[in-house]
C-alpha positions in Angstrom: 117.4 78.4 92.6 114.8 80.3 91.0 112.8 82.9 93.1 109.0 83.1 93.0 107.2 86.2 92.8 106.4 86.1 96.8 110.1 85.6 97.3 111.0 88.4 95.4 109.1 91.3 97.0 110.1 89.9 100.9 113.3 90.3 99.3 112.9 93.4 98.7 111.0 95.0 101.4 113.7 93.0 104.3 116.2 95.9 104.7 113.2 97.9 105.8 111.4 95.7 107.6 114.6 95.0 109.6 116.2 98.2 109.8 112.9 98.4 112.0 113.2 95.7 114.5 110.5 94.3 112.2 112.5 91.3 110.7 116.0 89.5 111.8 118.0 87.3 110.5 118.2 83.4 111.5 121.2 83.0 109.6 124.0 84.7 107.2 122.7 83.7 103.7 124.3 85.0 100.1 122.9 88.1 99.0 120.8 86.4 95.9 119.2 83.6 97.6 116.1 83.5 98.2 114.3 83.9 102.0 112.5 81.5 103.6 109.0 81.1 102.9 106.4 83.2 104.4 103.4 84.9 103.8 104.0 87.8 100.9 102.6 90.8 102.5 99.1 92.6 101.4 99.5 96.6 101.2 99.3 97.6 104.7 100.7 94.6 106.2 103.6 93.5 107.4 105.6 90.5 105.8 106.8 87.1 107.2 110.7 87.2 108.4 113.1 85.5 106.1 116.4 84.4 106.3 118.2 87.7 104.7 121.1 89.7 105.9 121.3 92.0 108.1 119.7 95.9 107.1 123.0 97.7 107.3 124.5 94.7 104.5 122.1 96.2 102.3 123.4 98.7 99.4 121.8 102.2 99.9 120.8 101.3 103.9 120.5 104.1 105.7 119.8 104.8 109.8 116.8 103.2 111.3 113.9 105.1 110.0 110.3 106.1 111.5 107.9 103.6 112.3 105.6 101.7 108.9 102.6 102.6 107.3 100.4 101.1 105.2 101.1 101.3 101.6 103.4 98.5 100.1 102.6 95.4 99.4 101.5 93.3 96.4 98.8 94.5 94.6 98.1 92.2 91.7 99.2 88.4 91.4 100.3 85.0 92.5 103.2 84.6 94.6 104.1 81.3 94.1 104.7 81.7 90.4 108.1 81.8 89.3 110.1 84.7 88.5 110.9 85.9 85.3 111.6 89.2 85.2 111.1 92.3 86.7 110.1 96.0 85.5 110.2 98.8 87.5 108.3 102.1 87.0 106.9 105.1 88.6 103.3 104.6 88.3 101.9 100.9 87.3 99.8 102.2 84.2 98.6 100.0 81.1 101.5 100.9 79.0 103.4 100.4 81.6 102.1 96.7 82.3 102.5 96.2 78.8 106.0 97.3 78.2 106.5 94.9 81.8 104.9 91.8 80.2 106.4 92.8 76.3 110.0 93.1 78.3 109.3 89.7 79.6 108.4 90.7 83.3 105.9 89.0 85.5 106.6 91.7 87.9 106.4 95.4 87.8 107.2 97.1 90.9 105.7 100.6 90.9 105.6 103.7 93.4 101.9 105.2 93.3 98.8 103.3 93.4 97.4 100.3 91.3 93.7 102.0 90.4 94.1 105.4 90.4 94.5 105.9 94.7 97.0 106.8 97.3 94.9 104.2 99.3 94.4 100.8 98.1 91.1 100.0 99.4 89.5 102.5 98.1 85.9 101.8 97.9 85.0 104.1 94.9 87.7 102.0 92.6 85.7 99.0 93.2 82.6 100.6 90.8 85.1 102.0 89.0 84.6 100.6 84.9 88.5 101.7 84.5 89.3 100.0 87.7 87.1 97.0 86.9 88.8 96.8 83.1 92.3 97.3 84.0 91.7 94.7 86.9 90.9 91.9 84.5 93.8 92.7 81.9 96.2 92.0 84.9 94.6 89.1 86.0 94.7 87.8 82.0 98.3 88.9 82.0 99.4 87.0 84.9 100.9 89.9 85.5 102.5 90.6 89.3 102.3 94.2 90.6 104.3 95.6 94.3 103.9 99.2 95.3 106.9 100.3 97.1 106.1 103.6 98.4 106.9 104.1 102.5 110.2 101.5 101.9 112.1 104.3 99.3 111.2 107.2 101.5 112.3 105.7 104.9 115.9 105.2 103.8 118.2 107.8 105.2 118.7 109.3 102.6 115.5 109.7 101.5 116.1 106.8 98.3 113.9 109.1 95.8 114.6 112.7 97.3 118.2 111.1 96.2 117.9 110.0 93.2 115.9 113.5 92.2 118.8 115.3 93.7 121.3 113.0 91.8 119.6 113.8 88.4 119.8 117.4 89.4 123.9 117.5 89.1 123.6 118.5 92.8 124.7 115.4 94.1 127.9 117.0 95.2 126.9 120.1 96.6 124.1 118.2 99.6 124.8 120.1 102.7 122.1 118.2 104.8 119.4 115.1 104.4 116.3 115.9 106.4 113.7 113.2 106.7 111.5 115.0 103.9 114.0 117.2 101.7 117.6 117.6 101.2 119.3 120.9 101.1 121.8 121.8 98.6 124.7 124.3 99.1 125.7 125.2 95.0 129.1 126.6 94.9 127.7 128.9 92.0 124.3 130.2 92.6 121.4 130.0 90.1 118.6 132.0 89.4 115.4 130.1 90.1 115.0 130.8 86.3 118.0 128.4 85.2 117.2 125.7 87.8 113.5 125.4 86.1 115.3 125.5 83.0 118.1 122.8 84.6 114.9 120.7 85.6 112.9 120.8 82.4 116.6 119.8 80.7 117.4 116.5 83.3 113.9 115.3 84.3 112.2 115.3 81.4 109.8 117.5 82.8 107.1 119.1 80.4 106.7 122.4 82.2 107.5 123.7 85.4 105.1 125.8 87.7 107.3 128.5 89.4 106.5 131.6 92.4 108.4 134.2 93.6 111.5 136.2 92.9 112.3 134.0 89.7 115.5 136.0 88.9 117.5 136.2 92.6 120.4 134.2 92.5 120.2 131.3 95.3 122.7 129.0 96.6 120.6 127.4 99.0 118.3 124.9 97.6 115.4 122.8 99.1 115.1 120.1 97.4 111.7 117.4 97.9 110.2 115.0 95.6 106.5 114.0 95.0 103.7 115.5 97.0 105.6 117.4 99.3 105.1 120.9 98.1 102.9 122.3 100.7 102.7 125.4 103.0 103.4 124.3 106.2 106.8 122.5 105.2 107.9 125.1 102.7 107.8 127.8 105.3 110.1 125.4 107.4 112.4 125.2 104.7 112.3 128.4 104.3 112.7 129.8 107.8 114.4 127.2 110.1 117.3 125.7 106.9 117.7 129.6 105.3 116.3 128.0 101.6 115.7 130.5 99.1 114.6 128.3 97.0 112.6 124.7 97.0 112.5 123.0 94.1 109.3 120.5 94.9 106.9 117.8 92.5 103.8 119.1 93.8 101.9 120.8 96.2 98.2 122.7 96.8 98.7 125.9 95.2 96.7 127.7 97.9 99.2 126.9 100.3 103.1 127.2 99.3 102.9 129.7 96.3 100.6 132.0 98.1 103.4 131.9 100.9 105.8 132.3 98.5 103.8 135.5 97.1 103.5 137.5 100.1 106.8 137.0 101.5 108.4 138.7 98.3 105.9 141.3 98.6 107.6 141.2 101.5 110.9 141.8 101.0 112.0 138.2 101.1 114.1 136.8 98.1 113.1 133.3 97.8 111.6 131.4 95.2 109.4 128.2 94.5 109.3 125.3 91.3 106.7 122.7 90.9 108.8 120.4 88.7 105.5 117.7 88.3 105.2 114.8 90.4 106.2 112.0 88.5 108.7 113.8 87.0 110.6 114.5 90.8 110.1 110.7 91.2 111.1 108.8 88.4 115.2 109.0 89.1 114.6 107.7 92.3 112.7 104.7 91.1 115.1 104.6 88.6 117.8 104.9 91.4 115.6 102.0 93.2 115.8 99.2 90.5 119.5 99.6 90.5 119.3 98.3 94.2 116.8 96.1 93.2 119.0 94.3 90.6 121.6 94.0 93.6 119.7 92.5 95.6 118.2 89.7 93.3 121.7 89.1 91.1 121.1 87.3 88.2 117.5 88.6 87.8 116.4 90.9 84.4 115.8 94.2 86.1 114.5 96.5 84.1 113.8 101.0 84.6 110.8 102.1 82.7 110.8 105.1 81.9 106.8 107.1 81.5 105.8 110.7 79.9 104.2 112.2 82.7 100.1 111.8 82.6 99.1 115.2 82.5 100.1 116.8 78.7 100.8 121.0 79.2 99.2 122.7 76.6 
């Protein structure tokens, strides 16, 4: 039996909802069976429960996540349309949309917002010429766009950070997983400069921003993806979890970098690396595509690796 786009969206979201007690299976079904019909979630809403396996039966399901936020949902497209294939990418760029269409997919699963904002209802996008042109392209193409942001971050371990740690080659050195970061204890210490070169090589990052003591050999590394490189979290990772090096996607440059600069001036031997938001989260979305493929056997699923939107000159 073919899936509809709406059924596929509910299927992907269901393990996250069940772990929170918001959805319960009506009875056992096969992993590949479409869930019972119900409303498809728009961003910020909770989908109707379907007949699907319990969260603990799903590949990669972890301990119950914290209360639900409001980013995930179907941002564009007809939920009743038959699913032809799925493409997964970090962002719903026009390039990714075109590549998904050309590959025969009619559902694009993305991590970030569709119209240049984290918030799906950002008022300014209604008057944006670029947003309007993009909206017309999507409507004409028949492409559906599903944002899957909060769900992957709620899994334990965080699926997006897990993908980053794996890509860096540090999965066997994980010491502790926190909701917002993973602490790695390396068997052989590395300098921040060496870690930056590793990030450029393994993540395809065009450039890495750095602060602190870049030559000091570091054994305890805190790894976090996306926009989690702010001062408050950085201070906690350095001071409470013994991190000598923090590798993050990005953060306000007047917070953690200034913290690190002053700490080093006052005698600490710590460092900070910003590898870029997209570079830090793309590996996790590739891991998400593998998870989706297991959830929807028989459905073509492919990951679209994207170039960073910012050039380093």
